[in-house]
DSSP file (Angstrom, degrees, kcal/mol; ACC not computed):
  #  RESIDUE AA STRUCTURE BP1 BP2  ACC     N-H-->O    O-->H-N    N-H-->O    O-->H-N    TCO  KAPPA ALPHA  PHI   PSI    X-CA   Y-CA   Z-CA
    1    1 A X              0   0    0      0, 0.0     2,-0.4     0, 0.0    19,-0.2   0.000 360.0 360.0 360.0 154.2  107.3  133.9   64.9
    2    2 A X  E     -A   19   0A   0     17,-3.1    17,-2.5    19,-0.1     2,-0.4  -0.972 360.0-156.4-119.8 134.1  105.4  135.7   67.5
    3    3 A X  E     -A   18   0A   0     -2,-0.4    51,-3.6    15,-0.2    52,-0.7  -0.902   9.9-177.6-111.9 131.0  106.2  139.1   68.8
    4    4 A X  E     -Ab  17  55A   0     13,-1.9    13,-2.3    -2,-0.4     2,-0.3  -0.981  20.9-134.3-125.9 129.1  105.2  140.5   72.1
    5    5 A X  E     -Ab  16  56A   0     50,-2.0    52,-2.9    -2,-0.5     2,-0.4  -0.684  22.6-144.2 -81.7 138.0  105.9  144.1   73.6
    6    6 A X  E     +Ab  15  57A   0      9,-2.9     8,-3.3    -2,-0.3     9,-0.6  -0.874  20.0 176.9-107.9 134.7  107.1  144.2   77.1
    7    7 A X  E     -Ab  13  58A   0     50,-2.9    52,-3.1    -2,-0.4     6,-0.2  -0.974  25.9-124.6-135.9 150.1  106.2  146.8   79.7
    8    8 A X    >   -     0   0    0      4,-2.1     3,-1.8    -2,-0.4    52,-0.1  -0.349  38.8-100.7 -81.9 168.6  107.1  147.2   83.3
    9    9 A X  T 3  S+     0   0    0     50,-0.4    -1,-0.1     1,-0.3    51,-0.1   0.792 125.5  55.5 -60.2 -29.6  104.3  147.6   85.9
   10   10 A X  T 3  S-     0   0    0      2,-0.1    -1,-0.3     1,-0.0    -3,-0.0   0.460 126.4 -99.6 -88.6   1.1  105.0  151.4   85.8
   11   11 A X    <   +     0   0    0     -3,-1.8     2,-0.3     1,-0.3    -2,-0.1   0.563  69.1 153.0  99.6   2.4  104.5  151.6   82.0
   12   12 A X        -     0   0    0      1,-0.1    -4,-2.1     2,-0.0     2,-0.6  -0.550  48.6-122.4 -71.8 133.6  108.2  151.5   80.9
   13   13 A X  E     -A    7   0A   0     -2,-0.3    -6,-0.2    -6,-0.2     3,-0.1  -0.659  29.9-178.4 -76.1 113.5  108.7  150.1   77.4
   14   14 A X  E     -     0   0A   0     -8,-3.3     2,-0.3    -2,-0.6    -7,-0.2   0.356  42.9-109.6 -97.0   4.3  111.1  147.1   77.9
   15   15 A X  E     -A    6   0A   0     -9,-0.6    -9,-2.9     2,-0.0    -1,-0.3  -0.727  46.2 -57.5 102.8-154.6  111.4  146.2   74.2
   16   16 A X  E     -A    5   0A   0     -2,-0.3     2,-0.5   -11,-0.2    17,-0.3  -0.902  29.7-142.7-132.0 162.0  110.0  143.1   72.6
   17   17 A X  E     -A    4   0A   0    -13,-2.3   -13,-1.9    -2,-0.3     2,-0.5  -0.987  15.2-162.9-124.4 122.7  110.2  139.3   72.9
   18   18 A X  E     +A    3   0A   0     -2,-0.5     2,-0.3   -15,-0.2   -15,-0.2  -0.915  21.6 156.5-109.7 127.4  110.2  137.1   69.7
   19   19 A X  E     -A    2   0A   0    -17,-2.5   -17,-3.1    -2,-0.5    -2,-0.0  -0.976  50.0-133.0-147.0 160.8  109.5  133.5   70.1
   20   20 A X  S    S+     0   0    0     -2,-0.3     2,-0.6   -19,-0.2    -1,-0.1   0.550  87.0  90.4 -88.4  -8.0  108.2  130.5   68.1
   21   21 A X        -     0   0    0    -19,-0.1    -2,-0.1     1,-0.1   -19,-0.1  -0.816  54.8-173.1 -92.1 112.4  105.8  129.5   71.0
   22   22 A X        +     0   0    0     -2,-0.6     2,-0.6     1,-0.1    -1,-0.1   0.715  61.8  76.7 -78.0 -24.6  102.4  131.2   70.7
   23   23 A X        +     0   0    0      2,-0.0     2,-0.3     0, 0.0    -1,-0.1  -0.823  53.3 153.0 -99.9 119.3  100.9  130.2   74.1
   24   24 A X        -     0   0    0     -2,-0.6     2,-0.3     4,-0.0    19,-0.0  -0.959  19.2-162.5-137.6 154.6  102.0  132.0   77.3
   25   25 A X    >   -     0   0    0     -2,-0.3     3,-2.1    17,-0.0    15,-0.3  -0.905  36.2 -81.7-134.7 160.4  100.4  132.6   80.6
   26   26 A X  T 3  S+     0   0    0     -2,-0.3    15,-0.2     1,-0.2     3,-0.1  -0.412 116.9  33.7 -60.5 141.1  100.8  135.0   83.6
   27   27 A X  T 3  S+     0   0    0     13,-3.7    -1,-0.2     1,-0.4     2,-0.1   0.216  86.3 127.2  88.4 -12.4  103.5  133.6   85.9
   28   28 A X    <   -     0   0    0     -3,-2.1    12,-2.8    12,-0.1    -1,-0.4  -0.475  48.6-146.8 -70.6 148.5  105.6  132.1   83.0
   29   29 A X  E     +C   39   0A   0     10,-0.2     2,-0.3    -2,-0.1    10,-0.2  -0.867  21.5 170.5-116.0 154.0  109.3  133.2   83.0
   30   30 A X  E     -C   38   0A   0      8,-1.4     8,-2.8    -2,-0.3     2,-0.5  -0.943  30.6-123.2-155.5 161.1  111.4  133.7   79.8
   31   31 A X  E     -C   37   0A   0     -2,-0.3     6,-0.2     6,-0.2     5,-0.1  -0.976  29.8-134.5-120.0 123.1  114.7  135.1   78.9
   32   32 A X    >   -     0   0    0      4,-3.3     3,-2.6    -2,-0.5   -15,-0.1  -0.180  31.0 -95.0 -74.2 169.1  114.8  137.8   76.4
   33   33 A X  T 3  S+     0   0    0    -17,-0.3    -1,-0.1     1,-0.3   -16,-0.1   0.707 125.6  51.3 -54.0 -25.0  117.1  138.0   73.4
   34   34 A X  T 3  S-     0   0    0      2,-0.1    -1,-0.3     0, 0.0    -2,-0.1   0.167 124.9 -99.2-101.1  15.5  119.6  140.2   75.3
   35   35 A X  S <  S+     0   0    0     -3,-2.6     2,-0.2     1,-0.3    -2,-0.1   0.410  75.6 139.7  89.7   0.2  119.7  137.7   78.3
   36   36 A X        -     0   0    0     -5,-0.1    -4,-3.3     1,-0.0     2,-0.5  -0.567  44.7-139.4 -77.3 142.7  117.3  139.5   80.7
   37   37 A X  E     +C   31   0A   0     -6,-0.2    25,-2.1    -2,-0.2     2,-0.3  -0.845  24.9 180.0-105.4 138.3  115.0  137.2   82.6
   38   38 A X  E     -CD  30  61A   0     -8,-2.8    -8,-1.4    -2,-0.5     2,-0.4  -0.828  23.8-142.5-127.0 161.9  111.3  138.2   83.1
   39   39 A X  E     -CD  29  60A   0     21,-2.6    21,-2.0    -2,-0.3     2,-0.5  -0.994  29.4-122.9-123.3 137.8  108.1  136.9   84.8
   40   40 A X  E     + D   0  59A   0    -12,-2.8   -13,-3.7    -2,-0.4    19,-0.2  -0.666  30.8 175.7 -80.2 121.2  104.9  137.6   82.9
   41   41 A X  E     -     0   0A   0     17,-3.3     2,-0.3    -2,-0.5    18,-0.2   0.790  67.1  -8.2 -93.7 -38.5  102.4  139.5   85.2
   42   42 A X  E     - D   0  58A   0     16,-1.4    16,-2.6   -17,-0.1     2,-0.4  -0.984  58.8-144.9-160.3 156.8   99.6  140.0   82.8
   43   43 A X  E     - D   0  57A   0     -2,-0.3     2,-0.5    14,-0.2    14,-0.2  -0.986   7.1-170.0-127.9 130.6   98.9  139.6   79.1
   44   44 A X  E     - D   0  56A   0     12,-3.4    12,-3.7    -2,-0.4     3,-0.1  -0.988  25.1-131.8-122.9 123.5   96.7  141.9   76.8
   45   45 A X  E     - D   0  55A   0     -2,-0.5    10,-0.3    10,-0.2     2,-0.1  -0.332  31.3 -95.9 -70.1 154.8   96.0  140.5   73.4
   46   46 A X        -     0   0    0      8,-1.3    -1,-0.1     1,-0.1     8,-0.0  -0.459  29.9-154.8 -65.2 139.2   96.6  142.7   70.3
   47   47 A X  S    S+     0   0    0     -2,-0.1     2,-0.5     1,-0.1    -1,-0.1   0.756  77.7  66.0 -87.0 -28.3   93.2  144.3   69.4
   48   48 A X  S >  S-     0   0    0      1,-0.1     3,-1.8    -3,-0.0    -1,-0.1  -0.855  70.8-151.9-105.4 121.6   94.1  144.8   65.8
   49   49 A X  T 3  S+     0   0    0     -2,-0.5    -1,-0.1     1,-0.3    -3,-0.0   0.754  99.7  55.2 -70.6 -18.1   94.7  141.6   63.6
   50   50 A X  T 3  S+     0   0    0     -3,-0.0    -1,-0.3     2,-0.0    -3,-0.0   0.393  80.9 124.2 -89.6   0.8   97.1  143.6   61.4
   51   51 A X    <   -     0   0    0     -3,-1.8    -5,-0.1     1,-0.1     0, 0.0  -0.288  66.6-132.7 -63.3 144.8   99.2  144.6   64.4
   52   52 A X  S    S+     0   0    0    -50,-0.0     2,-0.3     2,-0.0   -49,-0.2   0.629  91.5  61.2 -75.1 -11.4  103.0  143.7   64.2
   53   53 A X  S    S-     0   0    0    -51,-0.1   -49,-0.2     1,-0.1    -2,-0.1  -0.850  72.8-145.8-114.3 156.5  102.8  142.3   67.7
   54   54 A X  S    S-     0   0    0    -51,-3.6    -8,-1.3    -2,-0.3     2,-0.3   0.508  74.9 -32.1 -92.9  -9.6  100.7  139.5   69.0
   55   55 A X  E     -bD   4  45A   0    -52,-0.7   -50,-2.0   -10,-0.3     2,-0.4  -0.950  57.7 -98.8 171.2 171.9  100.1  141.1   72.5
   56   56 A X  E     -bD   5  44A   0    -12,-3.7   -12,-3.4    -2,-0.3     2,-0.5  -0.974  30.5-159.7-118.1 132.6  101.4  143.2   75.2
   57   57 A X  E     -bD   6  43A   0    -52,-2.9   -50,-2.9    -2,-0.4     2,-0.6  -0.932  11.9-149.2-110.3 127.8  102.9  141.7   78.3
   58   58 A X  E     +bD   7  42A   0    -16,-2.6   -17,-3.3    -2,-0.5   -16,-1.4  -0.851  35.8 175.1 -88.1 128.7  103.3  143.4   81.7
   59   59 A X  E     - D   0  40A   0    -52,-3.1   -50,-0.4    -2,-0.6     2,-0.3  -0.873  25.4-160.2-135.4 160.6  106.5  141.8   83.1
   60   60 A X  E     - D   0  39A   0    -21,-2.0   -21,-2.6    -2,-0.3   -52,-0.0  -0.956  44.5 -83.2-134.7 155.1  108.9  142.1   86.1
   61   61 A X  E     - D   0  38A   0     -2,-0.3     2,-0.3   -23,-0.2   -23,-0.3  -0.353  46.6-131.2 -59.2 139.7  112.5  140.9   86.4
   62   62 A X        -     0   0    0    -25,-2.1   -25,-0.2   -32,-0.2    -1,-0.1  -0.728  22.0-105.6 -94.6 143.7  112.6  137.2   87.4
   63   63 A X              0   0    0     -2,-0.3    -1,-0.1     1,-0.1   -25,-0.0  -0.421 360.0 360.0 -66.4 139.5  114.9  136.0   90.2
   64   64 A X              0   0    0     -2,-0.1    -1,-0.1   -27,-0.0    -2,-0.0   0.448 360.0 360.0 -85.8 360.0  118.0  134.2   88.6
């Protein structure tokens, strides 16, 4: 499984997203485990190979 930390444009921590899919791009939309829908604005890969998350995503709510 792949874990990504979610942050708003303003820097608010929005939790994490866990998925079996490793490849995501800016502009992709997804539904978090609690049912919130987000659009990925930017992706920053984890710098440390031992990090518990695979990257940081800047997200915004997606239109339903």
